[in-house]
C-alpha positions in Angstrom: 0.0 0.0 0.0 2.8 2.5 0.9 4.5 1.7 -2.5 1.4 2.4 -4.3 0.9 5.8 -2.6 4.6 6.6 -3.2 4.2 5.8 -6.9 1.1 7.9 -7.2 2.9 10.9 -5.6 5.8 10.4 -7.8 3.5 10.6 -10.8 2.0 13.8 -9.5 5.3 15.5 -9.0 6.4 14.3 -12.4 3.3 15.7 -14.0 3.7 19.0 -12.2 7.4 19.3 -13.3 6.5 20.3 -16.9 5.3 23.9 -17.6 3.0 22.9 -20.3 1.2 20.5 -18.0 1.0 23.1 -15.3 -0.5 25.5 -17.8 -3.1 22.9 -18.7 -4.0 22.3 -15.1 -4.3 26.1 -14.6 -6.7 26.3 -17.5 -8.8 23.3 -16.3 -8.8 24.7 -12.8 -11.0 27.6 -14.1 -13.4 25.4 -16.2 -13.7 22.0 -17.9 -12.1 22.1 -21.4 -11.9 20.0 -24.5 -8.7 18.8 -26.0 -8.9 21.5 -28.7 -9.4 24.2 -26.1 -6.5 22.9 -24.1 -4.2 22.7 -27.2 -5.1 26.2 -28.5 -2.6 28.2 -26.6 0.3 25.9 -27.4 2.4 25.7 -30.6 2.9 22.0 -30.3 1.4 19.0 -32.1 -1.7 17.3 -31.3 0.1 14.0 -30.3 2.3 16.1 -27.9 -0.8 17.6 -26.3 -2.3 14.1 -26.1 0.8 12.9 -24.4 0.7 15.7 -21.8 -3.0 14.9 -21.1 -2.2 11.2 -20.7 0.5 12.0 -18.1 -1.9 14.2 -16.3 -4.6 11.5 -16.3 -2.1 8.9 -15.1 -1.3 11.2 -12.2 -5.1 11.4 -11.5 -4.9 15.2 -11.9 -7.3 15.2 -14.8 -10.5 13.2 -15.3 -11.6 12.6 -18.9 -15.4 13.0 -19.4 -16.6 11.5 -22.6 -19.8 12.8 -24.3 -20.1 11.3 -27.8 -17.0 12.2 -29.7 -16.2 15.1 -27.4 -13.7 14.6 -24.6 -13.7 17.2 -21.8 -11.3 17.3 -19.0 -12.1 18.1 -15.2 -9.4 18.9 -12.6 -9.0 16.3 -9.8 -7.8 18.1 -6.7 -7.1 15.2 -4.3 -3.6 14.4 -5.7 -2.7 18.1 -5.4 -3.7 18.0 -1.8 -1.5 15.0 -1.2 1.4 16.8 -2.9 0.7 19.9 -0.7 1.0 17.7 2.4 4.4 16.5 1.4 5.6 20.0 0.5 4.3 21.4 3.9 6.1 18.6 5.8 9.4 19.4 4.0 8.9 23.2 4.5 8.3 22.7 8.2 11.4 20.5 8.5 13.6 23.0 6.8 12.1 25.9 8.7 13.0 24.2 11.9 16.5 23.3 10.7 17.1 27.0 9.7 15.7 28.2 13.0 18.2 25.9 14.8 21.0 27.2 12.6 20.0 30.8 13.4 20.0 30.0 17.1 23.4 28.4 16.8 24.9 31.4 14.9 23.4 33.8 17.4 24.9 31.9 20.3 28.3 32.1 18.6 28.0 35.8 18.1 27.0 36.2 21.8 30.0 34.2 22.9 32.3 36.3 20.7 30.8 39.5 22.1 31.2 38.5 25.7 35.0 37.8 25.2 
């Protein structure tokens, strides 16, 4: 089970690493969109857009809704929340580490001043 969650999280971060995919997610965060609507702002091929959409679907960031020949995409926010938790944990860890470093450096400066 842990391996599966880790794999899912890796897919989310992989999907978010690409600026085109982030732009697609930003667009879909405002409203559902078709493949054509999502491809419009980019000067890349249809197969390239399809590949980006597939990566986002595999990361469960997008859900494809089929209506006849039309495919619309809807943002799935749960994977983003999971990624946010990891980022928050790391930020908390590093914030504490930097606070400890600051305390250490302040103690060194206080000792030097007292000499």
